[in-house]
N, C-alpha and C positions, 0 to 999 in steps of 0.2 A: 193100170197096166203093170204087169209083173216086172220085176227087176231083170236087168239084162243077164245077170248070172244064172237065172233060172231058165233061160231060153235053151231049146234043143239046138243041136248043131245045124239042122236044116233051117231053123228060124233065124239063127245068127247069120248064116250065109245069105239068106234072103235080105235081111236088114243091112248087112254089109254091102251088098250089091246096090241097094237103093241109096245108101249113104255115099257110095263111091260115085254114083251118077250125079248126086247133088254136088259133091265136092268138085267133080270135073267141070260142072257148069260154072261154079264160082271161079275156078282156076282159069277158065277160058276168058274171063272178064279182064284179066291182066291187072288185078288190084294192086295197089301200093298203099297199104294202110298201116299205121304205126300205133301200137298200144304198149310200147316198151318202157317208157319212163313217165314219171308223174310230172310232166311239164304243164303249166297253165296254157290254155288255149288262147287264141288271139282275142276272143271275146272277153276273157278274163283280163288280159293285159290292157284292153281298152278302158276298163273301169278305173284304171290308175293313170290315165293320160293327163289328168289334172296336175300330177306331180311335175310334169314338164314345164308348167307355168306357175308353180307354187312360189318361186322367188324371182324377183326382178331387181334391176339396179336400184329401184326406189327403196327396196328393203334396207339398204345400207344406210340410208338417211333416216327412214321411219323407225327402224329398230336398233339404232345405235346404243340406246340405253340397255339393250338386252345382249350386249357384247357381240352383236353380229359382225362388227368390223373385224374382230379377232378371228372370225370363222374363215376369213380369206387367207389367213396367215398360218405360220407354224404354231404348234402348241396344243394344249388341251388333249393330252395323250389318251385319256380314258373316255373321251367323248364330250359333247356339249351338254350342259346341264339340263336343258329342256328335254332333250331326247332321253337322257338317263332317267329323268323323272317319270316320263311316260312308261318306260319299260320296268322301272322299279315298281310302279303300281300294278302293271300287268303281271309281273312275276311275284309280287307281294314280298319284296325284299327292300332293305334300306338302299337309298341312292348310292351310298358309299360302297356298296357291294356289287355295283353294276359297272361293266365296261362295255362301251360301244366301239365296234371296229368297222371293218369294211363291209362288203356285201355278202360274205360267205361264212356261215357258222361252221361249215366243214373245214375251212381254212383254219379257223380258231381251234377246232378240235385237234387238227393235225399239229398245229403249233404247240398245243398243250402236251400232247403225247411226246412230241420232240423234246420239249422241256424236261419231262419226266425221264426220258431216255438219257439225255445228255447231262443234266444237272440234278436230277432227282425231284421228288415231291416231299421234301422234308427228311429224306434219308439218302442212302447211297444211290447214285444214278442207276437206273434200271439196266443200262448197258454193261455195268460192272457186276451184275448179280447173276450171271449165267442165264440159264433158260428161265424165261418168265412167261406167264400165261394170262389170258383174258377170257372172261366168260361172255358168251354170245347167245342171248335168247334167240331161238329160231322157230319159225322163219323170221328173219330180221333184215337189216339194211346192209346191202352189199358194200357201200362206201365206208361204213364203220369197219367192216372186216378188212377192207383194203388198206386202211391206215395201219392196223396191227400187222398185217401180212408184210407190209413194206419194211417194217422194222424187225421182222422175224419173230414176232411175239406169237406164241402158240395159242391157237384159238380153241376153246372148249365149248361145244354146243350145249345149250340148256333149252329144254322144251318150253315153248310159250303155251300158256293155258288161257282159259277165259278170264282169269283174274290177273294175269301178268306172268313173269317168269316162274317156273317151278321152284318155289322157294325152299322146299325140302332139299332139292338137289343143290341149289345155290349155297345153302347153309352148310352142307357137307363139303362142297368143293372149296370154300374159302378157308377151310382148316389147313390147306396147303399154302405155305408162305410164298410159294412161287406164283400164286394167283394174285395179280396186282390190280385187277379191276374188272369192270363189267360195263358193257354198252347197254343203254336203256333208251327206248322211245316211249315214255310213260303214258302219253295221251294219244289215242287214235293211232296206235303203234303201226309202224311200217313193217309188213304189209297187212297185218290181220285186223287192224282197226280197234284192237283191245285197249281199254283204258285201265291202268292199274287200280285195283281196289284199295280202300283205306287200309285193310289188313296187310296187303302186299307192300304198300308204301311204308307202313310202320315196321314190318319185318325187315325191310331193306335198311331203314334207319337204325334199327336195333342191332344190326350185324356187328360182330367183333372179329374181323378177319385176322388170320395169323400174320399176314403182311401188314406192318404198321403204316406202310405207304400205299395202301389199297385206295384206288380212286374210281369212282363211278362217273362215266360220261352220261349225263342226264340230258339227252337231246330232246328238248321239249318243242319239237319243230311244228307241231300241230295244235298248239295251245288254245287257239280260238278258231279252229278250222272245222266248224260244225256243218253237218249236212241236214240237220233237223232244227226245229225251233228251240229245242232244249239241249243245252250243253251237258255233256257228261262231266261229273265232278272228279277232279284229281286233287288229292290232298297236297298241300305245300310241303315239299320234301324238306325244306330248311326248318320249318316248324317241327317236323317229326325228328330231324337230326338233333335239334337243340335239346329235346327231351332226354336224349341219351349221351349228350356231350360229344357227338360225332360230326360236328359241323364241317370239319375239314374233308370228309369222305366224298363229297359230291361237288362236281363242277357242272353247272347248268348252262345250257345253250339254247338260244332260239334265234329267229331272224324274220325278216319281212319277205323272204324269197317267194313265198306263195301268198303274200299280202299285197305288196306293191309290184316291183319288177324284179324277177329272179336274178338278173345280172347287175342290177343297180339298186339293191335294197340296202338295209343295214343289218348287221349281225350283232348279237348281244351275248354277253357272258355274265353269269352271277355266281358268286362263291363266297366263302368265309373270309373274314378279315385277313387271316394268315395267308390263304391261297391268293387272294387279290394282291397282296403285297408282293408275293413271289412272282406272280404273272406280270405285275407292273415293272419289277426289276428286269425281267427279260424283255418286255416291250420297249423299255426306255433305251435299250441298245438296238433293238430291231427296227424301230421306226421313230420318227418325230411326231407322227400323228396321222390319223386317217382322214377321210374325206368329210370334213365338217360341214361343207356346203350341202352335201347330200343328206347328212343328218338333219340340218336345219330345214331343208326342203321337206323332209318327212314330217317334221314338227309342224310346219306351216300348213301342210296338206291335211294331216289327221287331227292336229291340235291336242288331242288327249286320248285316253284309253276308250272313252265312249265313242270317239270318232272312228277309231280303228274297228271297234266292234260293229258299228253301223256299216262301215265299209265292207266287212266280212259277210254281211247279209247279201251284198251284191254278188259276191263269189258263190255263196250258198245257192242263190237263185239260178245260177248257171250250172253249177256242179250237180246239184241234187237230181235234176232230171236225167243226167248222164248215168249216174250210179243206178237210178231206178230202172233205166232202160236195160242196162246190163243184167241186173239182178232178175228183172222180169223175164228176160230171155233165158237165163239159166234155169229159172223155175219152170218155164214152159217147155224148153227143149231138153233139159237134162234131168229135172226132178223125178219124172216117172220112171227113169231107167236105173236109178241108183248107182250111177257111175261116177258121181262127183259130189263134193260138198263145197260150200263157199261161205264166206263171211258176209254179214250185212251191216257194214260199219255205219255209225252215226256221225262220223267225222273223218277227217284225214283225206288221203289221196289215193287209197288203194283198196282193192278187193283181193283177198287171198283165196285162190281156187285150188282145191285138192282134187286131182283126177284119180282114176284107178291106179293103184300102186304099180309101178313099173312101166307107166305109159307117158309120163310128162315129156320126156325127150321126143317121143314119137309125135305127140300132139304139137310140140314146138316145130318139128320138122315139117309136118303136114301143113301147118299154118304158114310157115315161111314159103313153102313151095306154092301155096295158094294165094300168096300176096299179102299176108298179115304178119307184121313183126311183133313178137312178144318179148317180154323180158327173158333173157337167157335162163333156161332151166338150171337150177342150182345156185343162182345168184342170191337167193334168200338164205343160203347156208355158207358157213366158212369154207374157204378153198373151192367154192363153186360146186360143192358135192352134196346133193340131196340123197341121203342114204336110201330113201324109199322111192325116189324118182316119181314124185307125185305133186309137188307144189309149184304153182305158177302164179306170179304176181301180176295182177291185172291193173292197168293204169287207164281209167276212163276219161281223164281230164282233157287230153289234148285234142282228139278228133271231134269234129262236129257230130251232132246226134245221129244224123243219117249215116255217116261213115262208121260211127261207133256201132250202130245196129247191124250194118253189113258185116263188120269185122267180128262181132259177137256171134252172129248166125254161123259164120264159117268156123269160128272157134268151137262152137257146140257140135257141129258136124264132125270136126276133127277129134274131139273128145270121145264121141260115140264110135267113130270109126276105129280109133286106136284101141278102145275097149273091146270091140268085136274081134280085132286081130289078136289081142291078148287072150281072150277067152277061147279062141279057136286054136291057140297054141302057135300062132305065127310070130315070127321075130323080125320086126321091121326097123328096129332101132340100130 
């Protein structure tokens, strides 16, 4: 079938009328479906219910030799050793370069940026340096942007490519000493699903920014979140940094938010010796310690990295059919019209959908009125502004498959309907 842009006006009007009829039928159902955020569904949460029984009162007698008695008390600021050992192996860094905190890696990122603002990262505090800037690969993660916006840090968009951030642009922008850092989701990036190539990781590690206190937030949130049987390879950023003597440039984060329970997992930070000490100096004032019982519970449940990877296959078995359902619907309903493109991620939690330029807000509005909530258009760009008004982050994880199919069918109708309006010169945004 010919692409929609080749249709005559009469043919567009006929298609629009047919789509409007389909849309009205969906709207009449009074749907209330949510595809707005990448939350695990109830079926995913259920596979971690064993965590609730992972430790009992008997553990305090049986495991006394493993310091479990201490886990009920103050202390162990950087986390319990068994938990640190698991994540050190997962991140492929020394145990001494790992800190385990509470349930939120976002909280840890916010704390680190706060530290840089107030006391610096080896140089004058950022708050005392006038205007400062951060690079933001786009489309990207809205909560990263929100941290920087909270502190008035100027956000500079950088295009995401199939290999990671546009490194030519990055290497040019870091010549400005006002540029203090960059946000990165290096594996199964939010929302495109891109994994940074070896060349990209190496180019990042080799950078020599004008700002001596330049820091990269390496948010490795989807480190083992595969949707296929073969994981995509991401080079170890610290190995690459060591080659160039730039170990201090990156602070890495991950968590079990989409491995165990999002509200009750553990969050992890890895960094160079120098950065670890600076972070500990701040933490020693900020807290006496995090929830060590929860850390111990995760150790008892997963036991080791092999146990976590085995557990992630249960998540994959639930998520993969959902992603497949959405992508199949896109291919069937949108592919022949040439009005949208989408990613086909091999891992992570999102699909990045690009609709006809200038129609994303209209698609969002139509979906909302039809009973489907999407991620707010613009959320994948700094300041909530998508300059081309075309990107929508799709989160397939939360709804059951039947609801997901219904929501995706309506979404496809809205994408085509908005495209028809655009091509007919109508302005409904």
